[in-house]
C-alpha positions as CSV (number, residue, x, y, z in Angstrom):
1,X,54.1,124.6,-155.1
2,X,54.1,125.5,-151.6
3,X,56.2,123.0,-149.4
4,X,54.4,122.0,-146.3
5,X,56.2,122.3,-142.9
6,X,55.7,120.6,-139.5
7,X,55.1,117.3,-138.3
8,X,53.3,114.7,-140.6
9,X,51.5,112.1,-138.8
10,X,52.1,108.6,-140.1
11,X,51.1,105.1,-139.0
12,X,54.0,102.7,-138.5
13,X,53.8,98.8,-138.7
14,X,56.3,96.4,-137.4
15,X,57.9,94.6,-140.3
16,X,59.8,91.3,-140.5
17,X,63.0,91.7,-142.5
18,X,66.4,90.1,-142.6
19,X,69.6,91.9,-143.7
20,X,73.1,91.0,-143.8
21,X,75.0,91.1,-140.9
22,X,77.7,93.7,-141.3
23,X,75.1,96.0,-142.7
24,X,72.9,96.0,-139.9
25,X,75.7,96.6,-137.5
26,X,76.8,99.6,-139.8
27,X,73.1,100.9,-139.8
28,X,72.8,100.3,-136.1
29,X,76.0,102.4,-135.6
30,X,75.3,105.0,-137.9
31,X,71.7,105.7,-136.3
32,X,73.2,105.9,-132.9
33,X,75.8,108.7,-134.3
34,X,72.8,110.5,-135.9
35,X,70.8,110.1,-133.0
36,X,67.8,108.3,-134.6
37,X,66.2,104.9,-134.0
38,X,66.9,102.4,-136.5
39,X,63.4,102.5,-138.2
40,X,63.8,106.3,-138.5
41,X,67.1,106.0,-140.2
42,X,65.7,103.5,-142.5
43,X,62.6,105.3,-143.3
44,X,64.8,108.4,-144.2
45,X,67.3,106.4,-146.4
46,X,64.3,105.0,-148.4
47,X,62.3,107.9,-148.9
48,X,65.3,109.7,-150.4
49,X,66.1,106.8,-152.6
50,X,62.5,106.7,-153.7
51,X,63.1,110.2,-155.1
52,X,66.5,109.6,-156.6
53,X,68.3,111.7,-153.8
54,X,71.2,111.2,-151.5
55,X,70.2,110.9,-147.9
56,X,73.6,111.7,-146.6
57,X,75.7,115.0,-146.4
58,X,79.3,114.5,-147.5
59,X,80.3,114.9,-143.6
60,X,78.0,111.8,-142.7
61,X,79.2,109.9,-145.9
62,X,82.8,110.3,-144.4
63,X,81.6,108.8,-141.3
64,X,79.7,105.9,-143.0
65,X,83.1,105.1,-144.5
66,X,84.7,104.7,-141.1
67,X,81.9,102.7,-140.0
68,X,82.1,100.3,-143.0
69,X,85.8,99.7,-142.1
70,X,84.9,99.2,-138.3
71,X,82.3,96.7,-138.9
72,X,83.9,95.2,-142.0
73,X,81.2,96.1,-144.6
74,X,82.5,95.2,-147.8
75,X,79.4,94.8,-149.9
76,X,78.4,97.4,-152.4
77,X,75.2,98.6,-154.3
78,X,76.3,96.3,-157.4
79,X,76.2,93.4,-155.0
80,X,72.5,93.7,-154.0
81,X,71.1,91.4,-156.5
82,X,73.7,88.6,-155.9
83,X,73.5,88.0,-152.4
84,X,72.7,84.5,-151.1
85,X,72.3,83.1,-147.8
86,X,75.6,81.1,-146.4
87,X,73.8,78.3,-145.8
88,X,72.2,78.1,-149.4
89,X,75.7,79.6,-151.3
90,X,77.4,75.9,-151.9
91,X,73.9,74.0,-152.9
């Protein structure tokens, strides 16, 4: 199968999405480090995840580890189905 090269035209839409605060801070810092927009970073992560692939090199994963510490991101993948809003956690 021949792999296509070059730009792919896409139509982008604005989304309204809420995410955990320290996760957003970490993603914004990572996007800045990689010289990408936050949207481009999220597209790349999502496209890789949908194919079961890692989106990051070992070097970038090391940088992510440092950013997680800086921004206090303690959440892990196993937490993803257990997250509740602080305002609703006690109700």
